[in-house]
Backbone as XML, in Angstrom:
<?xml version="1.0"?>
<chain id="A" units="angstrom">
  <residue number="1" name="MET">
    <atom name="N" x="117.969" y="64.633" z="158.137"/>
    <atom name="CA" x="117.230" y="65.756" z="157.792"/>
    <atom name="C" x="116.849" y="66.584" z="159.099"/>
  </residue>
  <residue number="2" name="LYS">
    <atom name="N" x="116.822" y="65.965" z="160.278"/>
    <atom name="CA" x="116.785" y="66.588" z="161.461"/>
    <atom name="C" x="117.692" y="67.618" z="161.831"/>
  </residue>
  <residue number="3" name="GLU">
    <atom name="N" x="118.850" y="67.202" z="161.373"/>
    <atom name="CA" x="120.050" y="68.238" z="161.695"/>
    <atom name="C" x="120.203" y="69.364" z="160.542"/>
  </residue>
  <residue number="4" name="LEU">
    <atom name="N" x="119.490" y="69.266" z="159.473"/>
    <atom name="CA" x="119.420" y="70.385" z="158.392"/>
    <atom name="C" x="118.210" y="71.353" z="158.738"/>
  </residue>
  <residue number="5" name="VAL">
    <atom name="N" x="117.179" y="70.742" z="159.464"/>
    <atom name="CA" x="116.177" y="71.757" z="159.702"/>
    <atom name="C" x="116.471" y="72.354" z="160.849"/>
  </residue>
  <residue number="6" name="GLU">
    <atom name="N" x="117.285" y="71.842" z="161.733"/>
    <atom name="CA" x="117.690" y="72.386" z="163.007"/>
    <atom name="C" x="118.673" y="73.731" z="162.748"/>
  </residue>
  <residue number="7" name="VAL">
    <atom name="N" x="119.406" y="73.401" z="161.897"/>
    <atom name="CA" x="120.642" y="74.467" z="161.388"/>
    <atom name="C" x="119.847" y="75.637" z="160.730"/>
  </residue>
  <residue number="8" name="ILE">
    <atom name="N" x="119.030" y="75.222" z="159.925"/>
    <atom name="CA" x="118.253" y="76.330" z="159.164"/>
    <atom name="C" x="117.356" y="77.222" z="160.343"/>
  </residue>
  <residue number="9" name="ALA">
    <atom name="N" x="116.684" y="76.584" z="161.119"/>
    <atom name="CA" x="115.859" y="77.287" z="162.168"/>
    <atom name="C" x="116.746" y="78.066" z="163.105"/>
  </residue>
  <residue number="10" name="LYS">
    <atom name="N" x="117.761" y="77.381" z="163.656"/>
    <atom name="CA" x="118.511" y="78.136" z="164.581"/>
    <atom name="C" x="119.111" y="79.443" z="163.936"/>
  </residue>
  <residue number="11" name="ALA">
    <atom name="N" x="119.184" y="79.503" z="162.667"/>
    <atom name="CA" x="119.998" y="80.807" z="161.987"/>
    <atom name="C" x="118.812" y="81.789" z="161.936"/>
  </residue>
  <residue number="12" name="LEU">
    <atom name="N" x="117.640" y="81.414" z="161.985"/>
    <atom name="CA" x="116.330" y="82.367" z="161.733"/>
    <atom name="C" x="116.041" y="83.078" z="162.945"/>
  </residue>
  <residue number="13" name="VAL">
    <atom name="N" x="116.002" y="82.376" z="164.150"/>
    <atom name="CA" x="115.358" y="82.660" z="165.220"/>
    <atom name="C" x="116.168" y="83.641" z="166.072"/>
  </residue>
  <residue number="14" name="ASP">
    <atom name="N" x="115.583" y="84.529" z="167.083"/>
    <atom name="CA" x="116.155" y="84.918" z="168.037"/>
    <atom name="C" x="116.612" y="84.218" z="169.278"/>
  </residue>
  <residue number="15" name="ASN">
    <atom name="N" x="115.794" y="83.179" z="169.545"/>
    <atom name="CA" x="116.174" y="82.136" z="170.716"/>
    <atom name="C" x="116.564" y="80.913" z="170.200"/>
  </residue>
  <residue number="16" name="PRO">
    <atom name="N" x="117.741" y="80.752" z="169.680"/>
    <atom name="CA" x="117.990" y="79.216" z="169.212"/>
    <atom name="C" x="118.030" y="78.180" z="170.339"/>
  </residue>
  <residue number="17" name="ASP">
    <atom name="N" x="117.987" y="78.691" z="171.565"/>
    <atom name="CA" x="118.029" y="77.580" z="172.665"/>
    <atom name="C" x="116.781" y="76.844" z="172.738"/>
  </residue>
  <residue number="18" name="GLU">
    <atom name="N" x="115.745" y="77.568" z="172.242"/>
    <atom name="CA" x="114.311" y="77.129" z="172.260"/>
    <atom name="C" x="114.005" y="76.155" z="171.143"/>
  </residue>
  <residue number="19" name="VAL">
    <atom name="N" x="114.910" y="76.211" z="170.078"/>
    <atom name="CA" x="114.377" y="75.156" z="168.922"/>
    <atom name="C" x="114.602" y="73.698" z="169.143"/>
  </residue>
  <residue number="20" name="VAL">
    <atom name="N" x="113.614" y="73.081" z="169.048"/>
    <atom name="CA" x="113.518" y="71.736" z="169.161"/>
    <atom name="C" x="112.995" y="71.063" z="167.865"/>
  </residue>
  <residue number="21" name="VAL">
    <atom name="N" x="113.673" y="69.741" z="167.468"/>
    <atom name="CA" x="113.288" y="69.244" z="166.083"/>
    <atom name="C" x="113.104" y="67.667" z="166.489"/>
  </residue>
  <residue number="22" name="THR">
    <atom name="N" x="112.081" y="67.083" z="166.253"/>
    <atom name="CA" x="111.912" y="65.842" z="166.442"/>
    <atom name="C" x="111.692" y="65.128" z="164.954"/>
  </residue>
  <residue number="23" name="GLU">
    <atom name="N" x="112.236" y="63.818" z="164.803"/>
    <atom name="CA" x="111.957" y="63.199" z="163.383"/>
    <atom name="C" x="111.235" y="61.864" z="164.015"/>
  </residue>
  <residue number="24" name="LYS">
    <atom name="N" x="110.325" y="61.447" z="163.130"/>
    <atom name="CA" x="109.615" y="60.045" z="163.177"/>
    <atom name="C" x="109.646" y="59.695" z="161.681"/>
  </residue>
  <residue number="25" name="LYS">
    <atom name="N" x="110.275" y="58.354" z="161.725"/>
    <atom name="CA" x="110.374" y="57.555" z="160.561"/>
    <atom name="C" x="109.230" y="56.478" z="160.467"/>
  </residue>
  <residue number="26" name="ASP">
    <atom name="N" x="108.745" y="56.394" z="159.106"/>
    <atom name="CA" x="107.640" y="55.241" z="159.055"/>
    <atom name="C" x="108.189" y="54.694" z="157.764"/>
  </residue>
  <residue number="27" name="GLY">
    <atom name="N" x="108.922" y="53.752" z="157.537"/>
    <atom name="CA" x="109.298" y="53.128" z="156.317"/>
    <atom name="C" x="110.038" y="54.267" z="155.494"/>
  </residue>
  <residue number="28" name="ARG">
    <atom name="N" x="109.421" y="54.613" z="154.372"/>
    <atom name="CA" x="110.369" y="55.743" z="153.482"/>
    <atom name="C" x="109.608" y="57.108" z="153.669"/>
  </residue>
  <residue number="29" name="ASN">
    <atom name="N" x="108.764" y="57.144" z="154.783"/>
    <atom name="CA" x="108.279" y="58.339" z="155.026"/>
    <atom name="C" x="108.846" y="59.129" z="156.498"/>
  </residue>
  <residue number="30" name="VAL">
    <atom name="N" x="109.394" y="60.113" z="156.324"/>
    <atom name="CA" x="109.962" y="60.709" z="157.635"/>
    <atom name="C" x="109.153" y="62.085" z="157.822"/>
  </residue>
  <residue number="31" name="LYS">
    <atom name="N" x="108.711" y="62.213" z="159.102"/>
    <atom name="CA" x="108.181" y="63.569" z="159.506"/>
    <atom name="C" x="108.939" y="64.045" z="160.450"/>
  </residue>
  <residue number="32" name="VAL">
    <atom name="N" x="109.230" y="65.444" z="160.110"/>
    <atom name="CA" x="110.109" y="66.399" z="161.007"/>
    <atom name="C" x="109.222" y="67.354" z="161.600"/>
  </residue>
  <residue number="33" name="GLU">
    <atom name="N" x="109.192" y="67.539" z="162.890"/>
    <atom name="CA" x="108.459" y="68.458" z="163.546"/>
    <atom name="C" x="109.458" y="69.579" z="163.992"/>
  </residue>
  <residue number="34" name="LEU">
    <atom name="N" x="109.207" y="70.852" z="163.822"/>
    <atom name="CA" x="109.830" y="71.812" z="164.462"/>
    <atom name="C" x="108.910" y="72.738" z="165.354"/>
  </residue>
  <residue number="35" name="HIS">
    <atom name="N" x="109.719" y="72.887" z="166.601"/>
    <atom name="CA" x="108.914" y="73.388" z="167.563"/>
    <atom name="C" x="110.088" y="74.657" z="167.851"/>
  </residue>
  <residue number="36" name="VAL">
    <atom name="N" x="109.254" y="75.876" z="167.816"/>
    <atom name="CA" x="110.174" y="77.210" z="168.210"/>
    <atom name="C" x="109.309" y="77.935" z="169.314"/>
  </residue>
  <residue number="37" name="ALA">
    <atom name="N" x="109.945" y="78.946" z="169.866"/>
    <atom name="CA" x="109.373" y="79.830" z="170.931"/>
    <atom name="C" x="108.247" y="80.592" z="170.079"/>
  </residue>
  <residue number="38" name="PRO">
    <atom name="N" x="107.157" y="80.919" z="170.691"/>
    <atom name="CA" x="106.064" y="81.667" z="170.224"/>
    <atom name="C" x="106.462" y="83.026" z="169.553"/>
  </residue>
  <residue number="39" name="ALA">
    <atom name="N" x="107.371" y="83.520" z="170.049"/>
    <atom name="CA" x="107.877" y="84.960" z="169.642"/>
    <atom name="C" x="108.604" y="84.739" z="168.324"/>
  </residue>
  <residue number="40" name="ASP">
    <atom name="N" x="109.269" y="83.514" z="168.006"/>
    <atom name="CA" x="109.977" y="83.207" z="166.712"/>
    <atom name="C" x="109.160" y="82.661" z="165.642"/>
  </residue>
  <residue number="41" name="MET">
    <atom name="N" x="108.002" y="82.330" z="165.875"/>
    <atom name="CA" x="107.031" y="81.702" z="165.039"/>
    <atom name="C" x="106.863" y="82.287" z="163.719"/>
  </residue>
  <residue number="42" name="GLY">
    <atom name="N" x="106.731" y="83.651" z="163.608"/>
    <atom name="CA" x="106.706" y="84.477" z="162.447"/>
    <atom name="C" x="108.005" y="84.520" z="161.565"/>
  </residue>
  <residue number="43" name="LYS">
    <atom name="N" x="109.028" y="84.388" z="162.251"/>
    <atom name="CA" x="110.317" y="84.464" z="161.601"/>
    <atom name="C" x="110.525" y="83.155" z="160.793"/>
  </residue>
  <residue number="44" name="VAL">
    <atom name="N" x="110.081" y="82.066" z="161.451"/>
    <atom name="CA" x="110.308" y="80.720" z="160.899"/>
    <atom name="C" x="109.315" y="80.554" z="159.754"/>
  </residue>
  <residue number="45" name="ILE">
    <atom name="N" x="108.204" y="81.124" z="159.859"/>
    <atom name="CA" x="107.212" y="80.992" z="158.788"/>
    <atom name="C" x="107.345" y="81.985" z="157.535"/>
  </residue>
  <residue number="46" name="GLY">
    <atom name="N" x="107.554" y="83.251" z="158.024"/>
    <atom name="CA" x="107.922" y="84.250" z="156.864"/>
    <atom name="C" x="106.305" y="84.895" z="156.371"/>
  </residue>
  <residue number="47" name="LYS">
    <atom name="N" x="106.742" y="85.987" z="155.739"/>
    <atom name="CA" x="105.540" y="86.522" z="155.094"/>
    <atom name="C" x="105.099" y="85.502" z="154.033"/>
  </residue>
  <residue number="48" name="GLN">
    <atom name="N" x="103.696" y="85.412" z="154.174"/>
    <atom name="CA" x="102.921" y="84.721" z="153.313"/>
    <atom name="C" x="103.272" y="83.205" z="153.093"/>
  </residue>
  <residue number="49" name="GLY">
    <atom name="N" x="104.184" y="82.729" z="154.188"/>
    <atom name="CA" x="104.925" y="81.370" z="154.454"/>
    <atom name="C" x="105.987" y="81.064" z="153.481"/>
  </residue>
  <residue number="50" name="ARG">
    <atom name="N" x="106.709" y="82.176" z="152.970"/>
    <atom name="CA" x="107.575" y="82.003" z="152.142"/>
    <atom name="C" x="108.857" y="81.337" z="152.683"/>
  </residue>
  <residue number="51" name="ILE">
    <atom name="N" x="109.297" y="81.588" z="153.801"/>
    <atom name="CA" x="110.550" y="80.990" z="154.468"/>
    <atom name="C" x="110.283" y="79.555" z="154.844"/>
  </residue>
  <residue number="52" name="ALA">
    <atom name="N" x="108.900" y="79.208" z="155.190"/>
    <atom name="CA" x="108.411" y="77.718" z="155.642"/>
    <atom name="C" x="108.602" y="77.202" z="154.405"/>
  </residue>
  <residue number="53" name="LYS">
    <atom name="N" x="108.121" y="77.497" z="153.283"/>
    <atom name="CA" x="108.159" y="76.781" z="151.926"/>
    <atom name="C" x="109.394" y="76.524" z="151.372"/>
  </residue>
  <residue number="54" name="ALA">
    <atom name="N" x="110.369" y="77.561" z="151.499"/>
    <atom name="CA" x="111.683" y="77.479" z="151.289"/>
    <atom name="C" x="112.543" y="76.413" z="152.105"/>
  </residue>
  <residue number="55" name="MET">
    <atom name="N" x="112.264" y="76.473" z="153.240"/>
    <atom name="CA" x="112.695" y="75.350" z="154.055"/>
    <atom name="C" x="112.250" y="73.986" z="153.713"/>
  </residue>
  <residue number="56" name="ARG">
    <atom name="N" x="110.935" y="73.828" z="153.335"/>
    <atom name="CA" x="110.460" y="72.542" z="153.068"/>
    <atom name="C" x="111.134" y="72.014" z="151.747"/>
  </residue>
  <residue number="57" name="THR">
    <atom name="N" x="111.169" y="73.086" z="150.610"/>
    <atom name="CA" x="111.958" y="72.700" z="149.338"/>
    <atom name="C" x="113.399" y="72.422" z="149.681"/>
  </residue>
  <residue number="58" name="VAL">
    <atom name="N" x="114.154" y="72.925" z="150.505"/>
    <atom name="CA" x="115.492" y="72.374" z="150.705"/>
    <atom name="C" x="115.617" y="71.094" z="151.257"/>
  </residue>
  <residue number="59" name="VAL">
    <atom name="N" x="114.658" y="70.898" z="152.292"/>
    <atom name="CA" x="114.798" y="69.333" z="152.853"/>
    <atom name="C" x="114.409" y="68.489" z="151.834"/>
  </residue>
  <residue number="60" name="LYS">
    <atom name="N" x="113.284" y="68.715" z="150.871"/>
    <atom name="CA" x="112.900" y="67.890" z="149.883"/>
    <atom name="C" x="113.902" y="67.542" z="148.956"/>
  </residue>
  <residue number="61" name="ALA">
    <atom name="N" x="114.812" y="68.883" z="148.655"/>
    <atom name="CA" x="115.625" y="68.400" z="147.674"/>
    <atom name="C" x="116.941" y="67.693" z="148.408"/>
  </residue>
  <residue number="62" name="ALA">
    <atom name="N" x="117.236" y="67.567" z="149.452"/>
    <atom name="CA" x="118.372" y="66.870" z="150.235"/>
    <atom name="C" x="118.024" y="65.700" z="150.329"/>
  </residue>
  <residue number="63" name="SER">
    <atom name="N" x="116.470" y="65.053" z="150.444"/>
    <atom name="CA" x="116.126" y="63.918" z="150.588"/>
    <atom name="C" x="115.931" y="63.156" z="149.442"/>
  </residue>
  <residue number="64" name="LEU">
    <atom name="N" x="116.078" y="63.728" z="148.303"/>
    <atom name="CA" x="115.944" y="62.870" z="146.727"/>
    <atom name="C" x="117.046" y="61.862" z="146.795"/>
  </residue>
  <residue number="65" name="GLY">
    <atom name="N" x="118.174" y="61.988" z="147.304"/>
    <atom name="CA" x="119.246" y="61.048" z="147.162"/>
    <atom name="C" x="118.793" y="59.713" z="148.020"/>
  </residue>
  <residue number="66" name="ASP">
    <atom name="N" x="118.161" y="59.888" z="149.324"/>
    <atom name="CA" x="117.706" y="58.870" z="150.004"/>
    <atom name="C" x="116.450" y="58.157" z="149.337"/>
  </residue>
  <residue number="67" name="LYS">
    <atom name="N" x="115.596" y="58.745" z="148.603"/>
    <atom name="CA" x="114.540" y="58.343" z="147.858"/>
    <atom name="C" x="113.362" y="58.159" z="149.211"/>
  </residue>
  <residue number="68" name="THR">
    <atom name="N" x="113.465" y="59.001" z="150.008"/>
    <atom name="CA" x="112.453" y="59.195" z="151.131"/>
    <atom name="C" x="111.568" y="60.459" z="150.967"/>
  </residue>
  <residue number="69" name="LYS">
    <atom name="N" x="110.251" y="60.406" z="151.494"/>
    <atom name="CA" x="109.366" y="61.534" z="151.600"/>
    <atom name="C" x="109.599" y="61.953" z="152.903"/>
  </residue>
  <residue number="70" name="VAL">
    <atom name="N" x="109.804" y="63.377" z="152.850"/>
    <atom name="CA" x="110.095" y="64.188" z="154.083"/>
    <atom name="C" x="109.152" y="65.331" z="154.200"/>
  </residue>
  <residue number="71" name="ASP">
    <atom name="N" x="108.284" y="65.272" z="155.295"/>
    <atom name="CA" x="107.344" y="66.222" z="155.673"/>
    <atom name="C" x="107.784" y="67.293" z="156.743"/>
  </residue>
  <residue number="72" name="VAL">
    <atom name="N" x="107.798" y="68.490" z="156.556"/>
    <atom name="CA" x="108.280" y="69.437" z="157.570"/>
    <atom name="C" x="106.977" y="70.117" z="158.360"/>
  </residue>
  <residue number="73" name="ASP">
    <atom name="N" x="106.805" y="69.930" z="159.564"/>
    <atom name="CA" x="105.644" y="70.551" z="160.185"/>
    <atom name="C" x="106.262" y="71.558" z="161.115"/>
  </residue>
  <residue number="74" name="ILE">
    <atom name="N" x="105.712" y="72.886" z="161.318"/>
    <atom name="CA" x="106.253" y="73.632" z="162.264"/>
    <atom name="C" x="105.027" y="73.716" z="163.241"/>
  </residue>
  <residue number="75" name="ILE">
    <atom name="N" x="105.587" y="73.611" z="164.312"/>
    <atom name="CA" x="104.386" y="73.615" z="165.665"/>
    <atom name="C" x="104.732" y="74.684" z="166.637"/>
  </residue>
</chain>
C-alpha cells in the first residue's frame, strides 16, 4: 500500500522529492502516513477533501484482496 500512496501523491504535487510515505503494521491493520511539503498540502487534500477521499477509496479497494484494513493519514 505504501508504494500505491507514494505513486499517487507524487503525481499530484509540485515537489515530488518531498513526498515521504511511512507504513506501520499492526496485525491486520495498516496505517499509512503521507508527508508532503506545506505548499503541496492543498493539492493532496483537494477541494472539500475530494482528492484525499478518492485516494483513500483506491487504497481501500486495493487492500480488499489482502483482507487488511488500511488507514491513510495526510500529515
